[in-house]
C-alpha positions as CSV (number, residue, x, y, z in Angstrom):
1,X,-24.7,9.3,-5.0
2,X,-22.3,7.5,-7.4
3,X,-18.7,8.5,-7.5
4,X,-17.3,11.0,-10.0
5,X,-15.0,9.1,-12.2
6,X,-12.8,11.4,-14.4
7,X,-11.7,9.9,-17.7
8,X,-8.2,8.3,-17.7
9,X,-5.7,11.0,-18.6
10,X,-2.0,11.6,-18.6
11,X,-0.5,13.7,-15.9
12,X,3.1,14.9,-15.4
13,X,5.3,11.8,-15.1
14,X,2.4,9.4,-15.3
15,X,1.3,7.6,-18.5
16,X,-1.9,5.7,-18.7
17,X,-2.4,3.7,-21.8
18,X,-5.8,3.0,-23.3
19,X,-5.5,-0.8,-22.8
20,X,-4.7,-0.5,-19.1
21,X,-7.3,-0.9,-16.4
22,X,-7.7,-0.1,-12.7
23,X,-8.0,-2.7,-10.0
24,X,-9.1,-2.2,-6.4
25,X,-6.1,-2.6,-4.0
26,X,-7.5,-1.2,-0.8
27,X,-11.0,-0.1,0.4
28,X,-12.7,1.3,3.5
29,X,-16.5,1.6,3.6
30,X,-17.6,5.1,4.6
31,X,-20.3,5.7,7.2
32,X,-22.3,8.5,8.9
33,X,-20.3,10.5,11.4
34,X,-21.1,10.1,15.1
35,X,-19.5,12.5,17.6
36,X,-20.1,10.0,20.5
37,X,-17.3,7.8,19.1
38,X,-14.9,10.4,17.8
39,X,-11.6,11.6,19.1
40,X,-11.8,14.7,16.9
41,X,-14.9,16.6,15.7
42,X,-13.2,19.4,13.6
43,X,-10.0,19.8,11.8
44,X,-8.7,23.4,11.4
45,X,-5.2,24.1,9.9
46,X,-4.2,20.5,10.7
47,X,-2.8,17.5,8.9
48,X,-4.2,14.0,9.3
49,X,-2.0,11.1,8.3
50,X,-3.8,7.8,7.7
51,X,-2.2,4.4,7.1
52,X,-3.6,1.9,4.6
53,X,-2.6,-1.6,3.6
54,X,-2.7,-2.1,-0.2
55,X,-3.0,-5.6,-1.8
56,X,-2.6,-5.5,-5.6
57,X,1.0,-4.3,-6.5
58,X,1.6,-1.6,-9.1
59,X,3.5,1.5,-9.9
60,X,0.6,3.8,-10.8
61,X,-2.2,4.4,-8.3
62,X,-5.1,6.7,-7.6
63,X,-7.1,7.5,-4.5
64,X,-10.9,7.6,-4.1
65,X,-11.8,10.5,-1.7
66,X,-15.3,10.8,-0.2
67,X,-17.6,13.5,1.1
68,X,-20.6,11.2,0.8
69,X,-22.2,12.3,4.1
70,X,-21.1,15.9,4.2
71,X,-23.6,18.7,4.0
72,X,-20.9,21.2,2.9
73,X,-17.9,20.9,0.5
74,X,-14.5,19.9,2.0
75,X,-11.3,21.6,0.9
76,X,-7.9,19.9,1.2
77,X,-4.9,22.3,0.9
78,X,-2.6,19.4,0.0
79,X,-2.7,15.6,-0.2
80,X,0.4,13.5,-0.2
81,X,1.2,9.8,-0.5
82,X,4.3,8.0,0.9
83,X,5.4,4.6,1.9
84,X,4.8,4.1,5.6
85,X,7.6,3.3,7.9
86,X,6.4,3.1,11.5
87,X,4.4,5.2,14.0
88,X,3.5,7.9,11.5
89,X,6.9,8.2,9.9
90,X,7.3,7.7,6.1
91,X,10.2,6.4,4.0
92,X,12.3,9.3,2.6
93,X,12.2,9.7,-1.1
94,X,8.8,8.0,-1.4
95,X,6.6,11.1,-1.0
96,X,4.3,12.0,-3.8
97,X,2.0,15.0,-4.2
98,X,-1.6,14.1,-5.2
99,X,-3.8,16.3,-7.5
100,X,-7.3,16.3,-8.8
101,X,-7.7,17.5,-12.4
102,X,-4.1,18.7,-12.0
103,X,-5.0,21.1,-9.2
104,X,-3.2,20.8,-5.8
105,X,-6.1,22.2,-3.8
106,X,-8.8,19.4,-3.9
107,X,-12.4,20.3,-3.3
108,X,-15.0,17.6,-2.9
109,X,-18.7,18.8,-3.1
110,X,-21.2,17.7,-0.5
111,X,-22.5,14.2,-1.1
112,X,-19.9,13.3,-3.7
113,X,-16.9,11.1,-4.2
114,X,-14.0,11.7,-6.6
115,X,-11.0,9.9,-8.0
116,X,-7.7,11.7,-7.9
117,X,-5.3,12.0,-10.8
118,X,-2.9,9.0,-11.3
119,X,0.3,9.1,-9.2
120,X,3.6,7.2,-9.7
121,X,4.3,5.2,-6.6
122,X,5.3,1.5,-6.3
123,X,3.0,-0.2,-3.9
124,X,2.5,-3.8,-2.8
125,X,1.2,-5.8,0.1
126,X,4.7,-5.7,1.7
127,X,4.6,-2.1,2.7
128,X,1.8,0.1,4.0
129,X,1.0,3.5,2.5
130,X,0.6,6.8,4.4
131,X,-2.1,9.2,3.1
132,X,-1.6,12.7,4.5
133,X,-4.3,15.4,4.1
134,X,-3.9,19.0,5.1
135,X,-7.2,20.7,6.0
136,X,-6.5,24.5,5.9
137,X,-9.8,25.8,7.3
138,X,-12.2,24.7,10.0
139,X,-14.0,21.6,8.7
140,X,-16.3,19.4,10.6
141,X,-15.8,15.7,10.1
142,X,-18.8,14.0,8.4
143,X,-17.6,11.1,6.3
144,X,-15.4,8.6,7.9
145,X,-14.5,5.0,8.7
146,X,-14.9,4.6,12.4
147,X,-12.8,1.7,13.6
148,X,-10.2,0.3,11.4
149,X,-7.5,-1.5,13.6
150,X,-5.0,1.2,12.6
151,X,-3.7,4.4,14.0
152,X,-4.1,7.8,12.3
153,X,-1.9,10.7,13.3
154,X,-2.8,14.5,13.5
155,X,-0.5,17.5,13.4
156,X,-1.1,21.2,13.7
157,X,-0.3,23.0,10.4
158,X,0.7,21.7,7.0
159,X,2.9,18.6,7.4
160,X,1.5,16.5,4.6
161,X,4.9,16.2,3.0
162,X,7.0,15.6,6.1
163,X,8.7,12.3,6.5
164,X,9.0,12.8,10.2
165,X,6.1,12.2,12.6
166,X,7.6,14.7,15.1
167,X,4.7,17.1,14.7
168,X,2.0,14.4,14.7
169,X,1.2,14.4,18.4
170,X,-2.4,13.4,18.4
171,X,-3.7,9.9,17.6
172,X,-7.0,8.4,16.7
173,X,-8.2,5.0,15.5
174,X,-10.5,6.4,12.8
175,X,-9.9,7.5,9.2
176,X,-11.5,10.4,7.3
177,X,-12.5,11.0,3.7
178,X,-10.4,8.3,2.2
179,X,-12.4,5.4,0.8
180,X,-10.2,3.6,-1.7
181,X,-6.9,3.0,-3.5
182,X,-6.7,1.5,-7.0
183,X,-3.7,0.3,-9.0
184,X,-3.2,0.5,-12.7
185,X,-2.9,-3.0,-14.2
186,X,-1.6,-4.2,-17.6
187,X,-2.3,-7.8,-16.9
188,X,-5.6,-9.7,-17.4
189,X,-5.1,-12.6,-14.9
190,X,-6.5,-10.9,-11.9
191,X,-9.0,-11.6,-9.1
192,X,-10.7,-8.9,-6.9
193,X,-12.5,-10.4,-4.0
194,X,-14.8,-8.2,-1.8
195,X,-15.2,-9.2,1.9
196,X,-18.7,-7.9,2.8
197,X,-19.4,-7.9,6.5
198,X,-19.6,-6.2,9.9
199,X,-17.0,-5.6,12.6
200,X,-15.6,-9.1,12.4
201,X,-14.8,-8.6,8.7
202,X,-13.5,-5.1,9.5
203,X,-11.2,-6.7,12.0
204,X,-11.9,-4.0,14.6
205,X,-10.5,-6.0,17.5
206,X,-7.3,-7.2,15.8
207,X,-4.0,-5.7,16.9
208,X,-3.7,-2.1,15.6
209,X,-1.2,-1.8,12.8
210,X,-0.6,-5.5,12.4
211,X,-2.8,-6.1,9.3
212,X,-4.3,-9.2,11.1
213,X,-7.8,-8.6,9.8
214,X,-9.1,-11.9,8.3
215,X,-9.3,-10.4,4.7
216,X,-5.6,-9.5,4.9
217,X,-4.7,-12.9,6.3
218,X,-6.7,-14.6,3.5
219,X,-5.0,-12.4,1.0
220,X,-1.6,-13.5,2.3
221,X,-2.7,-17.1,1.8
222,X,-3.8,-16.4,-1.8
223,X,-0.6,-14.6,-2.7
224,X,1.5,-17.5,-1.4
225,X,-0.5,-20.1,-3.4
226,X,-1.5,-18.1,-6.5
227,X,1.7,-16.3,-7.3
228,X,0.9,-16.0,-11.0
229,X,-2.2,-13.8,-10.4
230,X,-2.9,-10.2,-9.4
231,X,-5.1,-10.6,-6.3
232,X,-6.7,-8.3,-3.8
233,X,-9.2,-8.8,-1.0
234,X,-11.1,-5.6,-0.4
235,X,-12.5,-5.1,3.1
236,X,-16.1,-3.8,3.0
237,X,-16.7,-4.4,6.7
238,X,-18.5,-1.9,9.0
239,X,-18.8,-2.2,12.7
240,X,-22.4,-2.9,13.7
241,X,-23.6,-3.4,10.1
242,X,-26.7,-5.3,9.2
243,X,-28.3,-6.8,6.1
244,X,-31.7,-5.2,6.7
245,X,-31.5,-2.2,9.0
246,X,-29.2,0.9,8.6
247,X,-27.3,2.2,11.6
248,X,-29.5,5.2,12.3
249,X,-32.5,2.9,12.6
250,X,-31.0,1.2,15.7
251,X,-29.4,4.4,17.1
252,X,-25.9,3.5,15.8
253,X,-25.0,5.8,12.9
254,X,-21.5,4.4,12.6
255,X,-23.0,1.1,11.6
256,X,-23.6,2.7,8.2
257,X,-26.2,1.8,5.5
258,X,-27.6,-1.7,5.4
259,X,-26.1,-4.2,3.1
260,X,-28.9,-4.1,0.5
261,X,-28.5,-0.4,0.3
262,X,-24.8,-0.3,-0.1
263,X,-24.2,-3.2,-2.5
264,X,-23.7,-1.0,-5.6
265,X,-21.3,1.4,-3.9
266,X,-19.3,-0.8,-1.6
267,X,-19.2,-4.0,-3.6
268,X,-20.1,-3.9,-7.3
269,X,-18.4,-0.5,-8.0
270,X,-14.9,-2.0,-7.6
271,X,-13.2,-2.3,-11.0
272,X,-12.2,-5.9,-11.7
273,X,-14.5,-7.5,-9.1
274,X,-14.8,-11.2,-9.5
275,X,-16.0,-12.6,-6.1
276,X,-17.9,-11.6,-2.9
277,X,-17.6,-13.3,0.5
278,X,-20.8,-12.5,2.3
279,X,-20.5,-12.6,6.1
280,X,-23.3,-10.7,7.6
281,X,-26.3,-11.4,9.8
282,X,-25.2,-11.6,13.5
283,X,-26.1,-7.9,14.1
284,X,-29.5,-8.4,12.4
285,X,-30.1,-11.0,15.2
286,X,-28.4,-9.2,18.1
287,X,-29.3,-5.5,17.3
288,X,-32.1,-5.7,14.8
289,X,-34.1,-8.6,16.3
290,X,-34.7,-10.0,12.9
291,X,-36.2,-13.5,12.3
292,X,-34.4,-16.2,10.4
293,X,-36.8,-15.9,7.5
294,X,-36.1,-12.1,7.2
295,X,-32.3,-12.6,7.3
296,X,-32.5,-15.4,4.7
297,X,-34.7,-13.3,2.4
298,X,-32.0,-10.5,2.6
299,X,-29.3,-13.0,1.8
300,X,-31.2,-14.3,-1.2
301,X,-31.6,-10.7,-2.5
302,X,-27.8,-10.0,-2.2
303,X,-27.0,-13.3,-3.9
304,X,-29.4,-12.6,-6.8
305,X,-27.9,-9.1,-7.2
306,X,-24.4,-10.5,-7.4
307,X,-25.4,-13.0,-10.0
308,X,-27.1,-10.3,-12.0
309,X,-23.7,-8.5,-12.1
310,X,-21.9,-11.6,-13.1
311,X,-20.1,-11.9,-9.8
312,X,-19.6,-15.1,-7.8
313,X,-20.8,-14.9,-4.2
314,X,-20.0,-17.1,-1.2
315,X,-21.7,-17.1,2.2
316,X,-20.1,-17.6,5.6
317,X,-22.0,-19.2,8.5
318,X,-22.6,-16.9,11.5
319,X,-20.1,-17.4,14.3
320,X,-20.8,-18.2,17.9
321,X,-21.8,-15.3,20.3
322,X,-22.7,-17.1,23.5
323,X,-22.4,-14.9,26.6
324,X,-22.1,-11.7,24.4
325,X,-24.0,-8.6,25.5
326,X,-26.9,-9.2,23.2
327,X,-27.0,-13.0,23.4
328,X,-30.2,-14.9,24.3
329,X,-31.3,-18.5,23.8
330,X,-34.0,-17.2,21.4
331,X,-31.4,-15.4,19.3
332,X,-29.2,-18.4,19.3
333,X,-32.0,-20.4,17.8
334,X,-32.3,-17.8,15.0
335,X,-28.5,-18.1,14.4
336,X,-28.7,-21.9,14.2
337,X,-31.7,-21.7,11.8
338,X,-29.8,-19.3,9.5
339,X,-26.7,-21.4,9.6
340,X,-28.6,-24.6,8.7
341,X,-30.0,-22.8,5.7
342,X,-26.6,-21.6,4.6
343,X,-25.2,-25.1,4.9
344,X,-27.9,-26.6,2.7
345,X,-28.9,-23.8,0.3
346,X,-28.1,-23.6,-3.4
347,X,-28.5,-19.8,-3.8
348,X,-24.8,-18.9,-3.2
349,X,-21.9,-20.3,-5.3
350,X,-20.5,-21.9,-2.1
351,X,-20.3,-21.5,1.6
352,X,-17.7,-21.3,4.3
353,X,-18.4,-22.8,7.7
354,X,-16.9,-20.1,9.9
355,X,-19.1,-21.3,12.8
356,X,-17.5,-24.7,12.8
357,X,-14.0,-23.2,12.4
358,X,-14.4,-21.0,15.5
359,X,-16.8,-22.8,17.9
360,X,-15.8,-24.3,21.2
361,X,-16.5,-28.0,20.9
362,X,-17.5,-28.1,24.6
363,X,-20.0,-25.3,24.2
364,X,-21.0,-24.9,20.5
365,X,-22.8,-21.6,21.1
366,X,-19.5,-20.0,22.2
367,X,-16.3,-19.1,20.6
368,X,-13.2,-21.2,21.4
369,X,-11.5,-19.2,24.2
370,X,-8.3,-18.8,22.2
371,X,-10.3,-17.1,19.5
372,X,-12.3,-14.8,21.8
373,X,-11.3,-11.2,22.0
374,X,-12.9,-11.0,25.4
375,X,-16.5,-9.9,24.7
376,X,-17.6,-13.3,23.4
377,X,-18.5,-11.9,20.0
378,X,-15.4,-10.5,18.4
379,X,-12.2,-12.3,17.6
380,X,-8.6,-12.3,18.8
381,X,-5.7,-12.3,16.2
382,X,-5.7,-16.1,16.5
383,X,-9.5,-16.1,15.7
384,X,-9.0,-14.0,12.6
385,X,-6.3,-16.3,11.4
386,X,-8.4,-19.4,12.0
387,X,-11.3,-17.8,10.1
388,X,-9.0,-16.9,7.1
389,X,-7.4,-20.4,7.2
390,X,-10.8,-22.1,7.0
391,X,-11.6,-20.7,3.5
392,X,-10.8,-23.3,0.8
393,X,-8.5,-21.8,-1.8
394,X,-9.7,-24.2,-4.4
395,X,-12.8,-22.1,-4.9
396,X,-10.7,-19.3,-6.2
397,X,-8.9,-21.1,-9.0
398,X,-9.6,-20.5,-12.6
């Protein structure tokens, strides 16, 4: 189901001119809910405060709220934005009330996504933003982002506008119903890059609250080098995600829809999109038992779709997973075959050799120990930085 996108309109204190345009500043792919991995199953007369890390700076923003996998409508008694301070606290004076079609109570029908009305709030990559949603009645969680490396805070009662985190006693590492933030732009010199991947792109093993996911670290590099441009790197990573099989097919609903099914919603729907970094396939090998030919065929389809949309797309080689739980010598041969194809193909607009950047020279099927989170598949903060640093900035000029 495609998002409801209300026409650009003027709201109290917020002026949107006809020549302005929206740019993606932050994104989180939504997936099926799975109670096996959840700290909370139902919210009832409670407020959840979620922390997001915007990229593109601006003074007018809107949120994208999702009930994509819900079987019933969800009702939010109030939604507030504020600049995040620390540990659930927000910066006094930055709080903004969010409306939809000028109504404070926001209702999202089952299976739908909506954009809120524009809100005046200065955001940038320098300060995180807290999104606080008050859920007045018993509501089962259904649409979420399972494992961002970020803490969400839960309070009993309506504390959406509170600067203090005093009442936010419960914590969870998941976020609910919030899928995007967009910034109103008056410029035309912009670049919106979508990082499409699995848990390594999601940065699920990076230090919580540090913004050390590789798309964030790559964004930091771009901003330092390309100061004359509006830039964002949107994170479309999902833990366990595959190119070919959706999560429910392998008994892992939180792994979401397969890449080929979610391209339009999670990639091409972003306003201002210019580039895609495609970094998927290791779970097709480890969880899906796919062959190299099957994976390569899926990659070709994704690249062709991007080019049909007029978007540049780059492929990353699959990183080492020696000694990981689903490793085998046969699966390693598949990885090597896929990587050899990526290094020599002319289907994508370019490739990044993430495998070479992270491998242990003494054991090329394994991660360098300093880059290994500990499970021999996912990355440490140092590994995420090494991956981000390996991407040549020259490909993102012009």
